[in-house]
Backbone atoms as SQL, in Angstrom:
CREATE TABLE atoms (id INTEGER PRIMARY KEY, chain TEXT, resi INTEGER, resn TEXT, atom TEXT, x REAL, y REAL, z REAL);
INSERT INTO atoms VALUES
  (1, 'A', 1, 'GLY', 'N', 20.592, -132.704, 126.459),
  (2, 'A', 1, 'GLY', 'CA', 20.803, -132.222, 125.116),
  (3, 'A', 1, 'GLY', 'C', 20.221, -133.159, 124.077),
  (4, 'A', 2, 'GLY', 'N', 20.297, -134.468, 124.299),
  (5, 'A', 2, 'GLY', 'CA', 19.813, -135.411, 123.303),
  (6, 'A', 2, 'GLY', 'C', 18.318, -135.339, 123.096),
  (7, 'A', 3, 'ILE', 'N', 17.578, -135.115, 124.163),
  (8, 'A', 3, 'ILE', 'CA', 16.125, -135.021, 124.042),
  (9, 'A', 3, 'ILE', 'C', 15.759, -133.829, 123.168),
  (10, 'A', 4, 'VAL', 'N', 16.398, -132.696, 123.393),
  (11, 'A', 4, 'VAL', 'CA', 16.115, -131.501, 122.601),
  (12, 'A', 4, 'VAL', 'C', 16.619, -131.679, 121.179),
  (13, 'A', 5, 'ALA', 'N', 17.829, -132.178, 121.008),
  (14, 'A', 5, 'ALA', 'CA', 18.413, -132.335, 119.674),
  (15, 'A', 5, 'ALA', 'C', 17.579, -133.253, 118.796),
  (16, 'A', 6, 'ASN', 'N', 16.970, -134.257, 119.389),
  (17, 'A', 6, 'ASN', 'CA', 16.164, -135.209, 118.627),
  (18, 'A', 6, 'ASN', 'C', 14.674, -134.898, 118.666),
  (19, 'A', 7, 'ASN', 'N', 14.294, -133.834, 119.394),
  (20, 'A', 7, 'ASN', 'CA', 12.884, -133.496, 119.579),
  (21, 'A', 7, 'ASN', 'C', 12.107, -134.720, 120.065),
  (22, 'A', 8, 'ALA', 'N', 12.704, -135.433, 121.005),
  (23, 'A', 8, 'ALA', 'CA', 12.129, -136.680, 121.498),
  (24, 'A', 8, 'ALA', 'C', 10.868, -136.419, 122.317),
  (25, 'A', 9, 'SER', 'N', 9.910, -137.322, 122.196),
  (26, 'A', 9, 'SER', 'CA', 8.697, -137.209, 122.996),
  (27, 'A', 9, 'SER', 'C', 8.305, -138.544, 123.615),
  (28, 'A', 10, 'GLY', 'N', 9.245, -139.469, 123.656),
  (29, 'A', 10, 'GLY', 'CA', 8.982, -140.737, 124.312),
  (30, 'A', 10, 'GLY', 'C', 7.822, -141.490, 123.701),
  (31, 'A', 11, 'MET', 'N', 6.913, -141.953, 124.545),
  (32, 'A', 11, 'MET', 'CA', 5.779, -142.744, 124.080),
  (33, 'A', 11, 'MET', 'C', 4.685, -141.887, 123.440),
  (34, 'A', 12, 'CYS', 'N', 4.854, -140.577, 123.457),
  (35, 'A', 12, 'CYS', 'CA', 3.852, -139.688, 122.845),
  (36, 'A', 12, 'CYS', 'C', 4.034, -139.659, 121.335),
  (37, 'A', 13, 'CYS', 'N', 2.952, -139.576, 120.637),
  (38, 'A', 13, 'CYS', 'CA', 2.991, -139.475, 119.175),
  (39, 'A', 13, 'CYS', 'C', 2.488, -138.105, 118.758),
  (40, 'A', 14, 'GLY', 'N', 2.909, -137.661, 117.600),
  (41, 'A', 14, 'GLY', 'CA', 2.461, -136.373, 117.092),
  (42, 'A', 14, 'GLY', 'C', 3.307, -135.239, 117.629),
  (43, 'A', 15, 'THR', 'N', 2.777, -134.021, 117.535),
  (44, 'A', 15, 'THR', 'CA', 3.566, -132.862, 117.937),
  (45, 'A', 15, 'THR', 'C', 3.051, -132.153, 119.177),
  (46, 'A', 16, 'ALA', 'N', 1.878, -132.490, 119.647),
  (47, 'A', 16, 'ALA', 'CA', 1.300, -131.767, 120.783),
  (48, 'A', 16, 'ALA', 'C', 2.150, -131.875, 122.041),
  (49, 'A', 17, 'GLN', 'N', 2.848, -132.995, 122.225),
  (50, 'A', 17, 'GLN', 'CA', 3.632, -133.182, 123.440),
  (51, 'A', 17, 'GLN', 'C', 5.112, -133.391, 123.143),
  (52, 'A', 18, 'ASN', 'N', 5.582, -132.886, 122.009),
  (53, 'A', 18, 'ASN', 'CA', 7.004, -133.037, 121.726),
  (54, 'A', 18, 'ASN', 'C', 7.819, -132.039, 122.545),
  (55, 'A', 19, 'THR', 'N', 9.117, -132.131, 122.458),
  (56, 'A', 19, 'THR', 'CA', 10.005, -131.309, 123.271),
  (57, 'A', 19, 'THR', 'C', 9.724, -129.828, 123.128),
  (58, 'A', 20, 'TYR', 'N', 9.516, -129.367, 121.920),
  (59, 'A', 20, 'TYR', 'CA', 9.333, -127.934, 121.691),
  (60, 'A', 20, 'TYR', 'C', 8.069, -127.393, 122.335),
  (61, 'A', 21, 'HIS', 'N', 7.083, -128.237, 122.561),
  (62, 'A', 21, 'HIS', 'CA', 5.834, -127.786, 123.154),
  (63, 'A', 21, 'HIS', 'C', 5.761, -128.015, 124.664),
  (64, 'A', 22, 'THR', 'N', 6.704, -128.734, 125.233),
  (65, 'A', 22, 'THR', 'CA', 6.613, -129.045, 126.659),
  (66, 'A', 22, 'THR', 'C', 7.676, -128.360, 127.509),
  (67, 'A', 23, 'LEU', 'N', 8.675, -127.751, 126.903),
  (68, 'A', 23, 'LEU', 'CA', 9.706, -127.053, 127.667),
  (69, 'A', 23, 'LEU', 'C', 9.340, -125.587, 127.839),
  (70, 'A', 24, 'ALA', 'N', 9.445, -125.093, 129.054),
  (71, 'A', 24, 'ALA', 'CA', 9.185, -123.672, 129.305),
  (72, 'A', 24, 'ALA', 'C', 10.424, -122.841, 129.020),
  (73, 'A', 25, 'GLY', 'N', 11.589, -123.415, 129.231),
  (74, 'A', 25, 'GLY', 'CA', 12.838, -122.692, 129.020),
  (75, 'A', 25, 'GLY', 'C', 14.008, -123.636, 129.124),
  (76, 'A', 26, 'LEU', 'N', 15.179, -123.105, 128.826),
  (77, 'A', 26, 'LEU', 'CA', 16.404, -123.903, 128.886),
  (78, 'A', 26, 'LEU', 'C', 17.516, -123.124, 129.566),
  (79, 'A', 27, 'ARG', 'N', 18.358, -123.822, 130.265),
  (80, 'A', 27, 'ARG', 'CA', 19.629, -123.282, 130.740),
  (81, 'A', 27, 'ARG', 'C', 20.690, -124.120, 130.072),
  (82, 'A', 28, 'LEU', 'N', 21.585, -123.462, 129.344),
  (83, 'A', 28, 'LEU', 'CA', 22.597, -124.227, 128.629),
  (84, 'A', 28, 'LEU', 'C', 23.945, -123.544, 128.684),
  (85, 'A', 29, 'VAL', 'N', 24.976, -124.336, 128.443),
  (86, 'A', 29, 'VAL', 'CA', 26.345, -123.845, 128.381),
  (87, 'A', 29, 'VAL', 'C', 26.893, -124.228, 127.018),
  (88, 'A', 30, 'LEU', 'N', 27.364, -123.232, 126.273),
  (89, 'A', 30, 'LEU', 'CA', 27.945, -123.491, 124.957),
  (90, 'A', 30, 'LEU', 'C', 29.399, -123.929, 125.091),
  (91, 'A', 31, 'ALA', 'N', 29.957, -124.427, 124.004),
  (92, 'A', 31, 'ALA', 'CA', 31.339, -124.911, 124.006),
  (93, 'A', 31, 'ALA', 'C', 32.329, -123.820, 124.399),
  (94, 'A', 32, 'ASP', 'N', 31.987, -122.548, 124.128),
  (95, 'A', 32, 'ASP', 'CA', 32.895, -121.453, 124.489),
  (96, 'A', 32, 'ASP', 'C', 32.736, -121.019, 125.946),
  (97, 'A', 33, 'GLY', 'N', 31.887, -121.716, 126.695),
  (98, 'A', 33, 'GLY', 'CA', 31.685, -121.410, 128.106),
  (99, 'A', 33, 'GLY', 'C', 30.543, -120.448, 128.388),
  (100, 'A', 34, 'THR', 'N', 29.935, -119.905, 127.351),
  (101, 'A', 34, 'THR', 'CA', 28.815, -118.984, 127.525),
  (102, 'A', 34, 'THR', 'C', 27.633, -119.714, 128.143),
  (103, 'A', 35, 'ARG', 'N', 27.032, -119.083, 129.141),
  (104, 'A', 35, 'ARG', 'CA', 25.833, -119.630, 129.777),
  (105, 'A', 35, 'ARG', 'C', 24.631, -118.818, 129.322),
  (106, 'A', 36, 'LEU', 'N', 23.545, -119.512, 129.033),
  (107, 'A', 36, 'LEU', 'CA', 22.313, -118.855, 128.600),
  (108, 'A', 36, 'LEU', 'C', 21.145, -119.446, 129.367),
  (109, 'A', 37, 'ASP', 'N', 20.339, -118.571, 129.938),
  (110, 'A', 37, 'ASP', 'CA', 19.082, -118.967, 130.575),
  (111, 'A', 37, 'ASP', 'C', 17.978, -118.325, 129.751),
  (112, 'A', 38, 'SER', 'N', 17.257, -119.122, 128.989),
  (113, 'A', 38, 'SER', 'CA', 16.266, -118.580, 128.057),
  (114, 'A', 38, 'SER', 'C', 15.075, -117.921, 128.753),
  (115, 'A', 39, 'GLU', 'N', 14.936, -118.118, 130.054),
  (116, 'A', 39, 'GLU', 'CA', 13.837, -117.486, 130.788),
  (117, 'A', 39, 'GLU', 'C', 14.257, -116.184, 131.468),
  (118, 'A', 40, 'ASP', 'N', 15.523, -115.821, 131.358),
  (119, 'A', 40, 'ASP', 'CA', 16.047, -114.606, 131.981),
  (120, 'A', 40, 'ASP', 'C', 16.303, -113.562, 130.897),
  (121, 'A', 41, 'PRO', 'N', 15.497, -112.505, 130.834),
  (122, 'A', 41, 'PRO', 'CA', 15.655, -111.500, 129.781),
  (123, 'A', 41, 'PRO', 'C', 17.062, -110.900, 129.711),
  (124, 'A', 42, 'ALA', 'N', 17.713, -110.703, 130.845),
  (125, 'A', 42, 'ALA', 'CA', 19.070, -110.152, 130.839),
  (126, 'A', 42, 'ALA', 'C', 20.052, -111.141, 130.219),
  (127, 'A', 43, 'SER', 'N', 19.886, -112.420, 130.509),
  (128, 'A', 43, 'SER', 'CA', 20.741, -113.454, 129.930),
  (129, 'A', 43, 'SER', 'C', 20.538, -113.530, 128.419),
  (130, 'A', 44, 'VAL', 'N', 19.292, -113.460, 127.984),
  (131, 'A', 44, 'VAL', 'CA', 18.982, -113.513, 126.550),
  (132, 'A', 44, 'VAL', 'C', 19.573, -112.300, 125.840),
  (133, 'A', 45, 'ALA', 'N', 19.425, -111.112, 126.420),
  (134, 'A', 45, 'ALA', 'CA', 19.962, -109.891, 125.812),
  (135, 'A', 45, 'ALA', 'C', 21.481, -109.956, 125.705),
  (136, 'A', 46, 'ALA', 'N', 22.137, -110.435, 126.747),
  (137, 'A', 46, 'ALA', 'CA', 23.597, -110.560, 126.716),
  (138, 'A', 46, 'ALA', 'C', 24.025, -111.552, 125.645),
  (139, 'A', 47, 'PHE', 'N', 23.290, -112.652, 125.526),
  (140, 'A', 47, 'PHE', 'CA', 23.609, -113.660, 124.515),
  (141, 'A', 47, 'PHE', 'C', 23.410, -113.104, 123.114),
  (142, 'A', 48, 'GLU', 'N', 22.319, -112.402, 122.896),
  (143, 'A', 48, 'GLU', 'CA', 22.064, -111.812, 121.578),
  (144, 'A', 48, 'GLU', 'C', 23.161, -110.835, 121.194),
  (145, 'A', 49, 'SER', 'N', 23.675, -110.110, 122.171),
  (146, 'A', 49, 'SER', 'CA', 24.746, -109.147, 121.915),
  (147, 'A', 49, 'SER', 'C', 26.079, -109.833, 121.647),
  (148, 'A', 50, 'SER', 'N', 26.405, -110.824, 122.447),
  (149, 'A', 50, 'SER', 'CA', 27.719, -111.469, 122.326),
  (150, 'A', 50, 'SER', 'C', 27.791, -112.512, 121.223),
  (151, 'A', 51, 'HIS', 'N', 26.645, -112.997, 120.752),
  (152, 'A', 51, 'HIS', 'CA', 26.635, -114.054, 119.742),
  (153, 'A', 51, 'HIS', 'C', 25.776, -113.689, 118.529),
  (154, 'A', 52, 'ALA', 'N', 25.778, -112.415, 118.171),
  (155, 'A', 52, 'ALA', 'CA', 24.955, -111.941, 117.052),
  (156, 'A', 52, 'ALA', 'C', 25.303, -112.664, 115.751),
  (157, 'A', 53, 'GLU', 'N', 26.579, -112.895, 115.515),
  (158, 'A', 53, 'GLU', 'CA', 26.997, -113.562, 114.276),
  (159, 'A', 53, 'GLU', 'C', 26.461, -114.998, 114.221),
  (160, 'A', 54, 'LEU', 'N', 26.549, -115.713, 115.319),
  (161, 'A', 54, 'LEU', 'CA', 26.024, -117.077, 115.380),
  (162, 'A', 54, 'LEU', 'C', 24.516, -117.087, 115.143),
  (163, 'A', 55, 'LEU', 'N', 23.807, -116.179, 115.791),
  (164, 'A', 55, 'LEU', 'CA', 22.354, -116.132, 115.645),
  (165, 'A', 55, 'LEU', 'C', 21.947, -115.802, 114.212),
  (166, 'A', 56, 'GLU', 'N', 22.680, -114.902, 113.556),
  (167, 'A', 56, 'GLU', 'CA', 22.369, -114.585, 112.162),
  (168, 'A', 56, 'GLU', 'C', 22.628, -115.790, 111.265),
  (169, 'A', 57, 'ALA', 'N', 23.717, -116.518, 111.506),
  (170, 'A', 57, 'ALA', 'CA', 24.015, -117.715, 110.709),
  (171, 'A', 57, 'ALA', 'C', 22.918, -118.767, 110.886),
  (172, 'A', 58, 'LEU', 'N', 22.448, -118.951, 112.107),
  (173, 'A', 58, 'LEU', 'CA', 21.367, -119.911, 112.352),
  (174, 'A', 58, 'LEU', 'C', 20.067, -119.459, 111.692),
  (175, 'A', 59, 'ALA', 'N', 19.778, -118.167, 111.750),
  (176, 'A', 59, 'ALA', 'CA', 18.575, -117.647, 111.097),
  (177, 'A', 59, 'ALA', 'C', 18.662, -117.845, 109.585),
  (178, 'A', 60, 'ARG', 'N', 19.857, -117.617, 109.030),
  (179, 'A', 60, 'ARG', 'CA', 20.045, -117.812, 107.590),
  (180, 'A', 60, 'ARG', 'C', 19.817, -119.272, 107.213),
  (181, 'A', 61, 'LEU', 'N', 20.360, -120.196, 107.994),
  (182, 'A', 61, 'LEU', 'CA', 20.141, -121.620, 107.728),
  (183, 'A', 61, 'LEU', 'C', 18.657, -121.970, 107.794),
  (184, 'A', 62, 'GLY', 'N', 17.958, -121.401, 108.754),
  (185, 'A', 62, 'GLY', 'CA', 16.523, -121.640, 108.863),
  (186, 'A', 62, 'GLY', 'C', 15.775, -121.138, 107.639),
  (187, 'A', 63, 'ARG', 'N', 16.128, -119.933, 107.184),
  (188, 'A', 63, 'ARG', 'CA', 15.474, -119.383, 105.987),
  (189, 'A', 63, 'ARG', 'C', 15.754, -120.251, 104.771),
  (190, 'A', 64, 'GLU', 'N', 17.000, -120.690, 104.621),
  (191, 'A', 64, 'GLU', 'CA', 17.370, -121.535, 103.481),
  (192, 'A', 64, 'GLU', 'C', 16.638, -122.872, 103.521),
  (193, 'A', 65, 'THR', 'N', 16.472, -123.416, 104.701),
  (194, 'A', 65, 'THR', 'CA', 15.791, -124.700, 104.861),
  (195, 'A', 65, 'THR', 'C', 14.316, -124.585, 104.490),
  (196, 'A', 66, 'ARG', 'N', 13.705, -123.469, 104.866),
  (197, 'A', 66, 'ARG', 'CA', 12.280, -123.278, 104.580),
  (198, 'A', 66, 'ARG', 'C', 12.005, -122.827, 103.151),
  (199, 'A', 67, 'ALA', 'N', 13.031, -122.379, 102.440),
  (200, 'A', 67, 'ALA', 'CA', 12.838, -121.856, 101.064),
  (201, 'A', 67, 'ALA', 'C', 12.550, -122.962, 100.073);
């Protein structure tokens, strides 16, 4: 989690090899016990359905940050 949270890239500089560009997918467990596999379309669809409010709040924060 720390590598992703900090977008760490170790001895690499710049953005070409940072975390967001080198990960193919993630498997994670949220505090509520929900499991998400970002490479599994069924898992993503279930997550989008069960956590729509969270996803909208995160999207809103992203829009506000970019504004």
